[in-house]
C-alpha positions as a printed Julia matrix, in Angstrom:
343×3 Matrix{Float64}:
  30.49   -73.16   -1.46
  31.05   -76.95   -2.12
  33.58   -78.8     0.49
  36.14   -79.69   -2.44
  36.26   -76.33   -3.5
  36.62   -74.76   -0.1
  39.56   -76.81    1.14
  41.7    -75.56   -2.03
  41.32   -71.73   -0.83
  44.29   -69.8     0.44
  42.02   -68.71    3.5
  41.33   -72.52    4.28
  45.09   -73.4     3.87
  46.18   -70.51    6.13
  43.94   -71.43    8.94
  44.78   -75.09    8.45
  48.42   -74.0     9.1
  47.53   -72.16   12.37
  45.59   -74.89   13.6
  48.51   -77.21   13.02
  50.57   -74.75   14.91
  48.2    -74.74   17.75
  48.29   -78.35   18.17
  52.03   -78.68   17.94
  52.52   -76.22   20.65
  49.92   -77.71   22.71
  51.69   -81.21   22.36
  55.01   -79.77   23.07
  53.7    -77.9    26.33
  52.19   -81.28   27.22
  55.29   -83.11   27.07
  57.4    -80.23   28.86
  54.35   -80.36   31.41
  54.76   -83.95   31.97
  58.53   -84.04   32.27
  58.35   -81.49   34.56
  56.01   -83.26   36.91
  57.96   -86.6    36.49
  61.25   -84.63   37.69
  59.59   -83.08   40.58
  58.18   -86.67   41.64
  61.55   -87.73   41.52
  62.72   -85.02   43.43
  60.17   -85.58   46.16
  60.76   -89.22   46.02
  64.66   -88.78   46.42
  63.98   -86.12   49.34
  61.91   -88.85   51.02
  64.6    -91.75   50.65
  67.51   -89.68   51.89
  65.11   -88.22   54.95
  64.03   -91.9    55.73
  67.71   -93.3    55.6
  69.08   -90.65   58.21
  66.02   -91.24   60.34
  65.92   -95.16   60.59
  69.32   -95.46   59.76
  68.69   -97.57   57.12
  71.45   -98.7    54.16
  70.93   -99.08   50.74
  69.12  -102.46   51.06
  66.02  -100.22   51.55
  66.12   -99.13   48.23
  65.93  -102.99   46.99
  62.85  -103.23   48.81
  61.23  -100.09   47.77
  62.1   -100.98   44.21
  59.95  -104.14   44.39
  57.22  -102.64   46.04
  57.0    -99.97   44.01
  57.09  -102.28   40.56
  54.57  -104.29   42.02
  51.99  -101.46   42.77
  52.74   -99.63   39.63
  53.55  -102.19   36.99
  52.73   -99.7    34.07
  55.25   -97.3    35.27
  59.13   -97.34   34.44
  61.52   -95.69   36.53
  61.32   -97.79   39.74
  64.36  -100.26   39.38
  66.88  -100.22   42.27
  69.24   -98.71   39.85
  67.58   -95.84   39.11
  66.38   -95.06   42.75
  69.98   -94.86   43.51
  70.47   -92.45   40.84
  67.58   -90.2    41.73
  68.98   -90.02   45.16
  72.38   -89.26   43.99
  71.06   -86.76   41.59
  69.18   -84.95   44.55
  71.98   -84.84   46.97
  74.07   -83.35   44.27
  71.53   -80.35   43.4
  70.36   -80.07   47.04
  73.82   -78.12   47.66
  72.47   -75.4    45.52
  68.58   -75.37   46.02
  66.0    -76.56   48.22
  63.76   -77.42   45.31
  64.27   -78.82   41.98
  66.48   -75.91   39.99
  64.37   -74.77   36.99
  66.87   -75.61   34.14
  66.97   -79.49   35.81
  62.98   -79.35   35.65
  63.59   -78.81   31.92
  65.17   -81.6    30.45
  64.19   -85.37   30.39
  65.3    -87.58   33.18
  68.01   -89.42   30.66
  69.66   -86.0    29.77
  69.73   -85.5    33.96
  71.38   -88.8    34.45
  73.86   -88.37   31.9
  75.01   -84.91   33.27
  75.43   -85.83   37.02
  77.24   -89.11   35.71
  79.9    -86.85   33.5
  80.02   -83.39   35.64
  80.96   -83.01   39.27
  80.33   -79.36   39.62
  76.92   -78.02   40.21
  77.42   -74.96   38.31
  78.74   -76.43   35.22
  75.93   -78.79   35.54
  73.04   -76.46   35.61
  75.16   -75.08   32.52
  74.71   -78.11   30.47
  70.74   -78.41   31.63
  70.2    -74.64   30.4
  72.18   -75.35   27.18
  70.15   -78.37   26.36
  66.7    -76.89   27.05
  67.83   -73.76   24.55
  69.44   -75.88   22.01
  66.93   -78.83   22.07
  69.9    -81.43   22.3
  69.38   -85.07   22.04
  71.14   -87.13   24.34
  73.89   -87.8    21.6
  74.21   -84.2    21.06
  74.73   -83.22   24.96
  77.27   -86.18   25.35
  79.24   -84.78   22.24
  78.99   -81.31   23.97
  80.19   -82.61   27.11
  82.87   -84.3    25.7
  84.01   -81.54   23.61
  83.98   -79.36   26.8
  81.3    -76.83   25.67
  81.42   -75.2    28.89
  85.19   -74.32   28.93
  85.17   -73.34   25.56
  82.02   -71.14   25.15
  82.87   -67.39   24.86
  86.49   -67.81   25.03
  87.29   -66.6    21.33
  89.52   -63.69   21.14
  87.5    -60.74   19.67
  87.03   -57.01   19.38
  83.19   -57.01   20.11
  83.29   -54.69   23.14
  84.51   -52.34   20.78
  82.73   -52.62   17.61
  79.08   -53.9    18.65
  76.26   -52.34   20.81
  76.55   -53.8    24.48
  73.58   -56.31   23.94
  74.85   -57.84   20.51
  78.7    -57.76   21.88
  77.48   -59.91   24.77
  75.64   -62.62   22.45
  78.51   -62.37   19.94
  80.86   -63.38   22.67
  78.57   -66.02   24.09
  78.19   -67.3    20.17
  82.05   -68.29   19.67
  83.93   -70.9    21.18
  87.48   -71.49   21.33
  88.92   -73.97   20.53
  86.16   -75.81   17.95
  86.66   -79.64   17.87
  86.31   -80.82   14.37
  87.63   -84.56   15.01
  84.72   -85.61   13.37
  86.05   -84.79   10.03
  88.69   -87.74   10.44
  91.65   -85.53    9.46
  94.85   -85.44   11.02
  96.66   -82.21   12.36
  98.68   -81.71    9.11
  95.61   -81.25    6.63
  95.48   -78.44    4.24
  92.68   -75.64    3.9
  91.1    -77.08    1.32
  91.11   -80.34    2.72
  89.51   -79.06    5.7
  86.97   -77.46    3.8
  85.86   -80.54    1.79
  85.46   -82.4     4.85
  83.11   -79.82    6.67
  80.83   -80.11    3.66
  80.81   -83.82    3.83
  79.79   -83.52    7.48
  77.86   -80.29    7.44
  75.23   -81.27   10.17
  77.79   -82.27   12.53
  79.98   -78.7    11.53
  76.98   -77.0    12.38
  76.01   -78.58   15.68
  79.76   -77.59   16.71
  79.26   -74.2    15.71
  76.44   -73.8    17.74
  72.93   -73.06   17.86
  71.49   -70.33   15.06
  74.0    -70.62   12.35
  72.65   -71.13    8.91
  74.89   -72.07    6.12
  74.52   -69.69    3.11
  77.83   -71.03    0.65
  81.29   -72.05    0.35
  83.97   -70.12   -1.55
  81.23   -67.73   -1.62
  81.94   -64.82   -4.55
  82.02   -60.97   -3.99
  82.93   -58.5    -6.62
  84.83   -55.37   -5.42
  86.08   -52.97   -8.43
  85.63   -55.69  -11.03
  87.62   -57.83   -9.11
  86.54   -61.15   -7.82
  86.9    -62.41   -4.11
  85.99   -65.95   -2.57
  85.1    -65.96    1.22
  85.74   -69.66    2.3
  82.42   -70.0     4.48
  79.53   -67.66    4.73
  76.47   -68.26    7.66
  73.9    -66.34    8.63
  73.17   -65.96   12.41
  69.57   -66.36   13.21
  69.84   -65.03   16.98
  72.41   -62.19   16.08
  70.65   -61.39   12.78
  73.8    -60.89   11.27
  76.13   -62.55    8.46
  79.0    -64.77    9.73
  81.98   -64.62    7.33
  84.45   -67.55    8.41
  88.31   -67.76    7.11
  89.59   -71.13    7.48
  93.52   -71.16    8.04
  95.63   -74.46    8.61
  98.51   -72.99   10.03
  99.03   -70.31   12.63
  97.52   -66.96   12.72
  98.89   -64.17   11.15
  98.13   -60.43   11.57
  97.44   -59.75    7.72
  94.45   -62.4     8.24
  92.43   -59.9    10.09
  92.95   -57.13    7.56
  91.92   -59.34    4.87
  88.64   -60.47    6.94
  88.01   -56.88    7.51
  88.0    -56.01    3.98
  85.34   -59.33    3.44
  83.01   -57.75    6.27
  83.12   -54.24    4.61
  81.96   -55.89    1.42
  79.38   -58.16    2.72
  77.66   -55.14    4.69
  77.5    -53.28    1.5
  76.4    -55.8    -1.12
  74.43   -58.57    1.25
  73.43   -56.62    4.6
  69.61   -55.48    4.86
  68.59   -52.62    6.71
  67.07   -54.98    9.44
  70.31   -56.7     9.78
  72.93   -56.54   12.4
  76.67   -55.57   11.62
  78.09   -58.74    9.84
  80.91   -60.65   12.32
  84.07   -62.46   11.15
  85.59   -65.06   12.54
  89.3    -66.54   11.88
  89.43   -70.06   12.36
  93.36   -71.2    12.75
  95.21   -73.93   14.07
  97.42   -72.1    16.36
  97.39   -68.47   17.64
  99.39   -66.13   19.98
  96.96   -64.43   22.07
  99.02   -61.23   22.28
  99.24   -61.14   18.41
  95.71   -61.84   18.25
  94.75   -58.69   20.49
  97.02   -56.56   19.0
  95.52   -57.19   15.33
  92.05   -56.63   16.39
  92.99   -53.49   18.42
  92.04   -50.77   15.63
  90.09   -53.04   13.35
  86.59   -51.4    12.88
  84.73   -54.4    11.94
  83.98   -57.07   14.55
  86.1    -60.04   14.18
  86.6    -63.13   16.34
  89.84   -65.42   16.4
  89.41   -69.05   17.84
  91.55   -72.18   17.16
  90.57   -75.7    15.93
  91.42   -79.11   16.85
  91.73   -81.75   14.37
  92.84   -85.68   15.16
  96.27   -85.76   16.19
  98.47   -87.64   14.18
 100.13   -90.74   15.54
 103.94   -90.28   16.33
 106.19   -92.09   14.14
 107.23   -94.59   16.22
 103.77   -96.13   16.61
 102.94   -95.7    13.02
 106.01   -98.01   12.14
 104.32  -100.59   14.64
 101.31  -100.78   12.64
 100.74  -103.16    9.8
 100.07  -101.54    6.35
  96.94  -102.97    4.11
  99.1   -105.05    2.31
 100.31  -106.77    5.37
  96.71  -107.08    6.46
  95.52  -108.66    3.3
  98.2   -111.18    3.31
  97.15  -112.22    6.82
  93.48  -112.32    6.3
  94.15  -114.41    3.11
  96.14  -116.94    5.57
  93.17  -117.13    8.22
  90.76  -118.13    5.28
């Protein structure tokens, strides 16, 4: 078969895609391997530094000398500045309290991520949580910093739910870990008195950041998703499919305080989605009520006898400025007049 004809066959295209996947997999493994080796090198180096400083009673001045000598010996290798050597030592001392060797989650993420974590987190359990979450979610440094700022460790798994009574054990545990409380929607740029439709519109304009805040696995299906029941049309605020839970996620957005009737309405929507969209291989659909405020007791009572899995979480927007501060801020017109005077 001529070469030009061969490359057009489906068989060749499938073979080519398989090769590409193998190469990408090898590249990823190589990158992970190189990073692991670097982290292990830093661990051993820091261990030596700590040991020598204790044995010889050397002060931090030895880091300056060591930095100079290492950079002369290895001019093509970055990471031997005095500042980085100091960071390596502090990093080792931080984790050495829990492990003699490099903890596995620590070795799986880049050095820059490691430095960021130990600069922001003072508790080893929380730090290891962020190391593991970074590896699992493939976070960039910016995404990791945002997650730390938004207190991902404190919010993960804190939603009020009935999952334990409505889902199989393994899915229940995963679903609980998937939802947070509260969600931080500060990136929407809206003040605390924003209405539901305003929030929804802003979410669509910032869909990437919205999905990052929801967490790994959420795939957007639709907004104001239409369902027909007995010739009546209903609209679901937001519909997602979760790739790990293998279930649809129905989100109802409320701009005020949680009310018990919200749970009943969402239960109805979940029944419709399970009947109309859910496939045999899908797990039961899950509901999430996002509200500005909730009373924990009211939320728990509302879910107690609900048969569908539902979670209730709060969200936070940008806080409005107090009136006394607003009165001190110049108006747009005042700013324009001032700028025209300065020209």
